[in-house]
Phi, psi and omega in degrees: 000124180291151177284135181294159180300320181293324179291321179300319180297331183265358181297138172305146183206164174249128179232155178282139177230098184061236179269005182235198181225159174226144170269123181253127177231127187053038178063021176233146176301137182230126180249116186287109168262089195246175172211132178269130176291154171302156187304328183251023187265344190278062177230138186303312184293323180292319185275352188308317183263012182250346185298317181300322178294321178295320178297317183295339177288345182091017178293144167246001178204148170248148175253117193215147184275150162242121190255136182301319184296326179279327185282323181232068183294333175236135185304125178084354179246116188255139177241112186262011185304310185297322180289314183295319180294322178297315180296315181299315185286323176296314180297322180295338180252017173072027183242149170269173181231131162261110189269133179256120177274103174272086183255252184293325186223140173219116186052045179076332184274160179256055186274346183253008176286154181295163180299325181290341173274316182301321189269354180247078186283345175288314180283326183238080189289157181257163166293159175228150179276183185295343178264004179086005181279139182287145176249153179279055182221119176298135179286135178284359181268002182263123175295324179299314179301309183299314186291325178294317177297314182298321178297318180292318180293321176297321178296320177299312182294323176296321178295317177299321179302323185275319190262339186252062182295332179282354182056053171297321175278120186250339176209160179225130173268129182264113186068186182211122177045058179299143177168176180229137175213155002267004176260163181284340179210168177282136177245022176292167181300320180295320179291318180300322180292334183266346190277129171263116190289354174272358186263150172298129186297319183290322177296319177304313181288321180299318179297319180294314178299316183296318179295320177299312180298323177299320177299320179289310185296316182295326177295319178290318182296330177297335179269321182204119188270062171280157173301135181238143178213167173234153182240160185232139165279126188278173189261126173291148181306129177084353182287145179250160176310133186102337176261358173215166178296087187289155174078007176284183182284066181268160184304320183285354177244010187300319182296323177298314181294319180294324180290319190259354175228065185293343177282350177274127184282326180197164176255142186231142178262141168263107191257108177245357183268157184290339179275060185302313184299321180298311181292321178301318181294331180285340178261335179276090183238170177300339180262350192220119174288156178266123170222131184246097183284338179220134174210156179302134184270041176277180176298333180292344176304325182298315182276332174298322177297313178302317181297314184300316179288321183286315186278326190234011182047050185300149173289330181176173183213140178218128173277140184278151178064041187296336178287352179243008183293140180230179178290147000270358183300322181296316180296320179295315181294320178301314180295319179295315181293330175293320175300313181296322177301314180293330184272358186308314179300320178292320178301319178295322182291321187263357182305125176076009181259350184079015183259015175222152178219161174243150180235125173221150176301130177303140184267147173115172183293321179266115184239091180289165174305141184266114181235133175229158177251138178199126171059036179084012180228154166260125178260122179256111187253136168236161190232141177241121180244013176229147174284132177250145178291148179278180183304318183289346180269002174123353179280124183240353175202166186291340180286343179280106184255025178299144182248142177278348184207149174254003178289127181283126184254156174290151177215128179168169184200163169246138180235127180235127176280122182247356179194179183303322182228030187228140183219148165259128178235127184220138179155216184204147172067031182232135173241132185233130167250162189233136173233156174291149178231113005281168180298140180206199182284339184287149168252160182247131176237165177269114179287315175198151177220124183238139170265138180177216181184182181256137179276184185295341178266005180079016180265137179292134177236119181279129175275317178197149172278127183264136177197185176060230184300326184296331178247014183055048180059043176085010184271332187204168167258133182228125170262111190292144178293148176092353175211156179259133182228161170233131179232146175246119187237137173244135183249160172214163181248144179215164178237000000 
């Protein structure tokens, strides 16, 4: 059944916004404040007592799998129970779904294929290592493998077209962390017949994986044209192909993937490493929007989310294993997502305009002062990741660096320019001083600084005017460590 013209107009889509991208849902910008469920969590009985907790975190979407083995337990016979229950329960709790198709590959392995695929290795052949030993990885060189996956994925998308008229499902990830290990390439008979020994092994495999995914993705898109993406397991420092899921949608293979899988809208990173800003920057390119379907659910997830939206106009962010998140990470993420919820109108307004930035502590042993330019000013940022005692607790001068706590706290912020000399700054553990850009005879002062937030109508509401100790007598803006704040600051120049 073809999709009606009115339904097509309402389909979620990704559109360009200036130099960035926006995810549009119901024809309005939508920013995914997400959490990815554990791999085995998307079951009604398991989630029954967890929904209220997910809602309290401030999520507006869950990232959740639909698994081939549950959907097609018998070839050609589909069971939609797991998908339908997930959609019903998410919608009942006011959440959208980013659906993960766990088809041929999940974390490089073929652990989610149905039993009828697993047990028929003649019809559905596996990859082999350099010694000829079979791997629990379907070979991407098999038409049978691809076509069986494509039929199931097309059936899933057709089912979503029919049952999910409200478009609770807003995007779909095709496969999960595609790649091959422990060898750099497949040595099966089908792969050997296709391999040109003058070619780079990882490029050879990336092209094969991408073409396979294109077959699956295009079959699904023909049924329902939701945004489609693939995600990547990233590379540990110093690792070589075969020591990580090689040939996946990694930055150095992005051109291969874009050429051979044109039905895929973007490539996405699963960021578990501490150099979050570096990996985010490698995926946020003029050709590729940034969406982070998986990230470490530590306290730093809260500030990493702020950074992704502020620096790269991200489509969304999701911490992994959200059904298991505990204190203090849960409290930090809740506070961060509340800030992002309030900032959504501004995020939509400034996407792709260069009027927002993200702040995170520079990673690595050498950490120079962090300086960024925005709106005619240089912002000099320093970060506090420890609680310090206040004046009444015994600190009497700036040289006293005693700490009240050794617990490492998140530190980071989002900065949005709202006027010629006005900014919204939100986050935790960041102190900012301001200089004119470019440097000149003028000095920069704080005209006024207010702590507050935005109400349900999007109007700024001041909680208190900050001055004195809170601004170091007019020297800086400070988001105190250990709590999340939003401040509205106006600057002026003087001589």
